[in-house]
ZAVOBA-752011 format. One record per atom (N, C-alpha, C): y, x, z. Coordinates in steps of 0.02 Angstrom, whole numbers, plus 50000, padded with zeros to 5 digits. Layout:
YXZ
...
This chain:
506075614149727
505565611249772
505735611949846
505585605149877
505675605649951
505025606149984
504935610350034
504315611550064
504305607650134
503865602550143
503785599250208
503135601050234
503185603450296
502535605750325
502375599650374
501695598050375
501415593550427
501065597350474
501285596950545
501005601450590
500525597150633
499875599450636
499355595850674
499405598050741
499645594950788
499825596150851
499285595850910
498625596550892
498125596650935
497625600650909
497235603950953
496645608350936
496075605950974
496055600550998
495465598651040
494835597250991
494265596851022
493635596350987
493605588450983
493415586350924
493415578950914
494135575250908
494655579250898
495285576950896
495425571050850
495905567150856
496115562050819
496635564250760
497045568850783
497685571250752
497595572250678
497055575850656
496995576850590
496965571250539
496695565250561
496705559450522
497435557050503
497935555950556
498555554150537
498885559950500
498705566650518
499055571350480
498915571550407
498305570250391
498065570850316
498315564350283
498415558550321
498735552450297
499415553050281
499835555850327
500525557050309
500625562250253
500175567150254
500255572550203
500165569950129
499645564750129
499565561050060
500145556950042
500505555050087
501125550550074
501695555650042
501705561050081
502205566150055
502065569249991
501405569749977
501215573249907
501385568149852
501415562049861
501665556749811
502375556549792
502835560649834
503505560649822
503655567349773
504145565149730
504395569849678
504725575449713
504655581849689
504995587049718
504805589649786
504245587449808
503985589149877
503375593249872
503395598749904
502775603349917
502505602249984
502085597649990
501805595950060
501305600150080
501335603250142
500915608150163
500645605950235
499945607950245
499705605450311
499645612650354
499995612650419
499895618250462
499535615950525
498875617950529
498495615550576
498435620850634
498665619650685
498655624250745
497985627350759
497435624350732
496805627450743
496735634250702
497135634450639
497165640950597
497615645950622
497975644250675
498485648350709
498325649950783
497815652250800
497635653450875
498065658750907
498605655950929
499205660650954
499045661151042
499165667551058
499105667651139
499685664451163
499595662951230
500315660151265
500825665151262
501485662351244
502045666951239
502135671151299
502085677251293
502135682151350
502575687951334
503005687551289
503465693751264
504015694651303
504255700651309
504785702851352
505485700051326
505525699051263
506095697051227
505925689451193
506435685351207
506345678551178
506425678651099
506185674251068
506265673750986
506955673550968
507425671151008
508165670350991
508505676251006
508275681951033
508585687651046
508775691050979
509515692050970
509735695450916
509505702350907
509225704450846
509005711050835
508375712750859
508015707450885
507305708650913
506815710650857
506385715350875
505915717450827
505375712150818
505195711850756
504565706850739
503965707350788
503765701950806
503095702350849
502555705050807
502105708850842
501585711550809
500935707950805
500865703050840
500285698550830
500215695450762
499695696850724
499595694950653
499635687550645
499345683150693
499335676050690
500025673450700
500395676450741
501115674850756
501515676050692
501405682250661
501705683650604
501605677750539
500965675850537
500785670850493
501175664250503
501195662250563
501435656250593
502225656050578
502525662250598
503285662250587
503455662150509
503005665450466
503115664950395
503045658150367
502575654050402
502455647250380
503015643050391
503335643950454
503885640250472
504465641750433
504535648350424
505105650850380
505185648450311
504505647550280
504445644550212
504625637150210
504605634050266
504685626750269
505465624050268
505485618750235
506195615950240
506275610450287
505715607350302
505715601850354
505015600450381
504885597150431
504275596350467
504115589150484
503505587650486
503225581150524
502785584150576
502885582350637
502465583350689
502005578250700
501325579250696
500865573850717
500585576150792
500785572550836
500795575050903
500475570050952
499965571850993
499745567851045
500235567951106
500135562651146
500475563351215
499965565651264
500095570251302
499695571851358
500145572151420
499975567351467
500325566651529
501085566751520
501325562351481
502025560951468
502385566551425
501995571051400
502295576451359
501865578551297
502085582651252
501705585451199
501175590551220
500735591551182
500155596451198
500395603351214
500085606851251
500245613651274
500215617851213
499755617551168
499675621751112
500185620651060
500435614251059
500975613351015
501685616351042
501825615051103
502415618451135
502435625951133
501785629151140
501745635651136
501935638251065
501625634751011
501775636850947
502585636150930
502855631150962
503615630350947
503965636650981
503755637551038
504155643451079
504005651151051
503595652251004
503465658350978
503985659650921
504335654350898
504795655150839
505495652950860
506075656250833
506695652850831
507115652950773
507285658150744
507795657750685
507425654350625
506835654250619
506485650850563
506495643450570
506555640850633
506575634050642
507325631050627
507805635050634
508475632950637
508795629050575
509175623750593
509475619350548
509075616750498
508485613950519
507975610450477
507835604150512
507595598750478
507455591950506
506705591350521
506595586250572
505935584850588
505845577750603
505255575450584
505045568250596
504415569050638
504185562850664
503565562550707
503115557250697
502455558250700
501955553950704
501615555450771
501585549950807
501345551150878
500745546150903
500385547950947
499895543350973
499725545251042
499375540951084
499185541851143
499425536151191
499455537551253
499765532151299
500385530751278
500615524151283
501235522251256
501425523551185
500925524351144
500885526151077
501205533351061
501165537251112
501445543851108
502195544851108
502505539051122
503305539151121
503635543451179
503345543751238
503575548651290
503505555651271
502915557651246
502855564351224
503365566851167
503475562351119
503945563251069
504655564251098
504795560051148
505495560651179
505565567951204
505135570551241
505165577751266
505135582451201
504735580951157
504725586151099
505425585551059
505725580351056
506405579751022
506865584251061
506915583851127
507305588251171
507195596051158
506515598151155
506345605051135
506625606751075
506515602251022
506705604050952
507535605150947
507845600850982
508645601750985
508795608151012
508515610951056
508635617351082
508525623251029
508015622450990
507895627450939
508305625850870
508655621450879
509215619850815
508815616050761
508285611750781
507975607450731
508285600650745
508435596750694
508655590550692
508145585450693
508005581850750
507555576850747
507845570350715
507455567550675
507685561250637
507435555650684
507805549550678
507655543950716
506935540050699
506845539350634
506365535850611
505685540050632
505145536150657
504535539550673
503955534550669
503335536950671
502795531850667
502445532750735
502365527050774
501925527550834
501275523550824
500715526450827
500095523750818
499795519850870
499685514150861
499375509550917
498775512350947
498655511051011
498105514351050
497405511051010
497485505050989
496895502150952
496635506750895
497085509750865
496945514050803
496665520850828
496955522850880
496595529250915
495905527450937
495805522150978
495165520551001
494655520150955
494865517150893
494395516650839
494085522750813
494515528050819
494285534850802
493645537250847
493745535650909
493225537850960
492645532650961
492735526550936
492215521950939
491875520650875
492025524350819
491765523350753
492055517850715
492605515750735
492985510150705
493355512950638
493735507850611
494105508550546
494835511650557
494905518050565
495475521350581
496045520350519
495655520350461
496065519450397
496455512750390
496075507450416
496405501450413
497025501050463
496925503850524
497445504750571
498115508750539
497945513450509
498445517750481
498795514350422
498445510650380
498675506450329
499255501250352
499185499150412
499685494150441
500265498050462
500345504150452
500905507550472
501285510550408
501145507850349
501435510350285
502215510050286
502495504650307
503205503750311
503495508850354
503335510250422
503655515050456
503535521450422
503045523250402
502855529650368
503335530750302
503465525550269
503945525950218
504625527750236
504845524050291
505505525150318
505595531850350
505045534150381
505035541550407
505195546150353
504765546050299
504815551050239
505485549650203
505705544150197
506395542850168
506935547650207
506935545850273
507485548750315
507375556150316
506685558150328
506695565050334
506855568450268
506725566150209
506915569250150
507655568950137
508035564850159
508745564750158
508995570050194
508815570350259
509085575950311
508895582350286
508255582850259
508015589450235
508495591850180
508605586850131
509075589550080
509705591150100
510005587450146
510655588950169
510775595350209
510295597150250
510225603350289
510115609650243
509635607850188
509495613050147
510085615250106
510505610350082
511105611750051
511665615650092
511635612550153
512145615950200
511945623250220
511265624450222
511025631850233
511265636150180
511095633850121
511265637850062
511995639150051
512365634250076
513065635550065
513415640150121
513045640550175
513235645150227
512935652450219
512475653250176
512175659850157
512625664450127
Protein backbone atom coordinates (compact mmCIF):
# COMPACT_ATOMS: atom_id res chain seq x y z
CA UNK A 1 0.00 0.00 0.00
CA UNK A 2 1.27 3.46 -0.91
CA UNK A 3 0.62 6.19 1.66
CA UNK A 4 -0.07 9.62 0.18
CA UNK A 5 -0.59 12.42 2.67
CA UNK A 6 -2.53 15.54 1.75
CA UNK A 7 -1.16 18.41 3.81
CA UNK A 8 -3.55 21.26 4.61
CA UNK A 9 -1.20 24.26 4.49
CA UNK A 10 -3.29 26.88 6.26
CA UNK A 11 -4.65 27.17 9.79
CA UNK A 12 -6.55 30.45 9.39
CA UNK A 13 -10.06 30.88 10.71
CA UNK A 14 -12.53 30.55 7.83
CA UNK A 15 -9.81 29.06 5.62
CA UNK A 16 -10.44 27.81 2.11
CA UNK A 17 -7.73 25.12 2.07
CA UNK A 18 -9.72 22.32 3.65
CA UNK A 19 -12.17 22.28 0.72
CA UNK A 20 -9.60 21.54 -2.00
CA UNK A 21 -7.72 19.27 0.44
CA UNK A 22 -10.78 17.08 0.98
CA UNK A 23 -11.50 17.22 -2.77
CA UNK A 24 -8.06 15.92 -3.78
CA UNK A 25 -8.14 13.41 -0.89
CA UNK A 26 -11.33 11.89 -2.34
CA UNK A 27 -9.66 11.59 -5.75
CA UNK A 28 -6.71 9.79 -4.17
CA UNK A 29 -9.00 7.42 -2.27
CA UNK A 30 -10.44 6.22 -5.60
CA UNK A 31 -7.02 4.92 -6.68
CA UNK A 32 -6.14 1.28 -6.11
CA UNK A 33 -3.32 0.62 -3.69
CA UNK A 34 -3.40 4.11 -2.19
CA UNK A 35 -3.88 4.85 1.50
CA UNK A 36 -4.79 8.55 1.34
CA UNK A 37 -4.44 10.50 4.58
CA UNK A 38 -5.23 14.06 5.57
CA UNK A 39 -2.57 15.89 7.59
CA UNK A 40 -4.19 19.10 8.82
CA UNK A 41 -1.70 21.54 10.35
CA UNK A 42 -4.41 22.56 12.82
CA UNK A 43 -3.90 19.10 14.35
CA UNK A 44 -0.15 19.74 14.68
CA UNK A 45 0.24 23.11 16.49
CA UNK A 46 4.03 23.22 16.52
CA UNK A 47 6.05 26.11 17.94
CA UNK A 48 8.31 28.01 15.59
CA UNK A 49 11.46 26.02 15.02
CA UNK A 50 13.95 27.08 17.71
CA UNK A 51 16.20 24.08 18.28
CA UNK A 52 19.99 24.33 18.61
CA UNK A 53 20.50 21.49 16.11
CA UNK A 54 18.87 21.25 12.71
CA UNK A 55 16.76 18.23 11.77
CA UNK A 56 19.47 17.29 9.23
CA UNK A 57 22.18 16.99 11.92
CA UNK A 58 23.50 13.39 11.89
CA UNK A 59 23.06 11.68 15.27
CA UNK A 60 20.78 14.41 16.59
CA UNK A 61 18.56 13.31 19.51
CA UNK A 62 14.83 13.17 18.74
CA UNK A 63 12.97 16.37 19.55
CA UNK A 64 11.02 16.23 22.82
CA UNK A 65 7.93 18.16 21.72
CA UNK A 66 5.09 15.62 21.44
CA UNK A 67 3.36 17.42 18.59
CA UNK A 68 6.62 17.50 16.62
CA UNK A 69 7.06 13.79 17.33
CA UNK A 70 3.56 13.03 15.96
CA UNK A 71 4.20 15.23 12.90
CA UNK A 72 7.57 13.60 12.23
CA UNK A 73 6.01 10.13 12.52
CA UNK A 74 3.24 11.07 10.07
CA UNK A 75 5.79 12.34 7.54
CA UNK A 76 7.90 9.22 8.03
CA UNK A 77 4.90 6.96 7.35
CA UNK A 78 4.12 8.77 4.09
CA UNK A 79 5.45 7.75 0.68
CA UNK A 80 4.38 10.93 -1.10
CA UNK A 81 2.58 14.21 -0.52
CA UNK A 82 0.09 16.68 -1.93
CA UNK A 83 0.56 20.14 -0.48
CA UNK A 84 -2.62 22.24 -0.53
CA UNK A 85 -1.08 25.64 -0.10
CA UNK A 86 -2.16 29.26 -0.17
CA UNK A 87 0.05 32.02 -1.50
CA UNK A 88 0.79 34.68 1.09
CA UNK A 89 2.82 37.63 -0.23
CA UNK A 90 4.46 35.62 -3.03
CA UNK A 91 5.27 32.68 -0.75
CA UNK A 92 3.79 29.75 1.17
CA UNK A 93 2.20 30.27 4.57
CA UNK A 94 4.51 30.58 7.57
CA UNK A 95 2.78 27.69 9.34
CA UNK A 96 3.49 25.37 6.40
CA UNK A 97 7.13 26.47 6.08
CA UNK A 98 7.60 25.91 9.81
CA UNK A 99 6.08 22.42 9.62
CA UNK A 100 8.47 21.56 6.80
CA UNK A 101 11.46 22.93 8.70
CA UNK A 102 10.91 20.69 11.76
CA UNK A 103 11.64 17.51 9.78
CA UNK A 104 14.44 16.32 7.53
CA UNK A 105 15.26 12.62 7.02
CA UNK A 106 11.58 11.62 7.00
CA UNK A 107 11.00 13.87 3.96
CA UNK A 108 13.96 12.55 1.97
CA UNK A 109 13.58 10.95 -1.44
CA UNK A 110 9.81 11.18 -1.66
CA UNK A 111 7.62 12.93 -4.25
CA UNK A 112 5.28 15.88 -3.82
CA UNK A 113 2.54 17.51 -5.85
CA UNK A 114 0.74 20.81 -5.31
CA UNK A 115 -2.74 22.28 -5.20
CA UNK A 116 -2.50 26.05 -4.82
CA UNK A 117 -4.68 29.10 -4.58
CA UNK A 118 -4.41 32.81 -3.92
CA UNK A 119 -3.04 35.70 -5.93
CA UNK A 120 -1.86 34.42 -9.34
CA UNK A 121 -3.64 31.15 -8.41
CA UNK A 122 -0.90 30.45 -5.88
CA UNK A 123 1.74 29.78 -8.54
CA UNK A 124 4.38 32.07 -7.01
CA UNK A 125 4.01 30.53 -3.55
CA UNK A 126 4.38 27.06 -5.05
CA UNK A 127 7.57 28.14 -6.83
CA UNK A 128 9.10 29.02 -3.46
CA UNK A 129 7.76 25.83 -1.92
CA UNK A 130 9.37 23.76 -4.69
CA UNK A 131 12.77 25.26 -3.87
CA UNK A 132 12.34 24.52 -0.17
CA UNK A 133 11.36 20.92 -0.87
CA UNK A 134 14.35 20.34 -3.16
CA UNK A 135 16.61 21.33 -0.27
CA UNK A 136 15.05 18.66 1.98
CA UNK A 137 15.38 16.07 -0.79
CA UNK A 138 11.72 15.94 -1.80
CA UNK A 139 11.13 15.57 -5.54
CA UNK A 140 8.50 18.13 -6.64
CA UNK A 141 6.54 16.94 -9.65
CA UNK A 142 5.70 19.25 -12.53
CA UNK A 143 1.93 18.66 -12.70
CA UNK A 144 -0.08 20.79 -10.32
CA UNK A 145 -3.54 22.25 -9.77
CA UNK A 146 -3.84 26.04 -9.58
CA UNK A 147 -7.29 27.08 -8.39
CA UNK A 148 -8.71 30.17 -10.10
CA UNK A 149 -9.39 33.20 -7.93
CA UNK A 150 -13.12 32.99 -8.80
CA UNK A 151 -13.34 29.63 -6.99
CA UNK A 152 -11.51 31.06 -3.98
CA UNK A 153 -13.88 34.05 -3.88
CA UNK A 154 -16.85 31.71 -4.10
CA UNK A 155 -15.77 30.29 -0.74
CA UNK A 156 -15.88 33.71 0.90
CA UNK A 157 -19.05 34.84 -0.84
CA UNK A 158 -21.14 31.71 -0.31
CA UNK A 159 -20.81 30.58 -3.93
CA UNK A 160 -20.43 27.12 -5.44
CA UNK A 161 -16.87 26.03 -4.66
CA UNK A 162 -17.62 22.46 -5.73
CA UNK A 163 -18.51 23.61 -9.25
CA UNK A 164 -15.20 25.48 -9.49
CA UNK A 165 -13.25 22.45 -8.30
CA UNK A 166 -15.13 20.18 -10.72
CA UNK A 167 -13.67 22.23 -13.59
CA UNK A 168 -10.22 21.11 -12.43
CA UNK A 169 -10.78 17.35 -12.80
CA UNK A 170 -8.30 17.01 -15.68
CA UNK A 171 -5.36 18.72 -13.96
CA UNK A 172 -6.17 16.82 -10.73
CA UNK A 173 -6.03 13.54 -12.62
CA UNK A 174 -2.70 14.45 -14.21
CA UNK A 175 -1.31 15.51 -10.83
CA UNK A 176 -2.30 12.21 -9.21
CA UNK A 177 -1.05 10.11 -12.14
CA UNK A 178 2.36 11.80 -12.06
CA UNK A 179 2.59 11.79 -8.28
CA UNK A 180 1.84 8.06 -8.08
CA UNK A 181 4.38 7.27 -10.82
CA UNK A 182 7.15 9.22 -9.06
CA UNK A 183 6.12 7.89 -5.66
CA UNK A 184 6.36 4.29 -6.89
CA UNK A 185 9.75 4.91 -8.52
CA UNK A 186 11.20 6.57 -5.42
CA UNK A 187 9.69 3.97 -3.08
CA UNK A 188 11.38 1.22 -5.14
CA UNK A 189 14.68 3.11 -5.10
CA UNK A 190 14.52 3.70 -1.33
CA UNK A 191 13.84 -0.01 -0.76
CA UNK A 192 16.75 -1.01 -2.99
CA UNK A 193 19.11 1.33 -1.11
CA UNK A 194 18.03 0.11 2.35
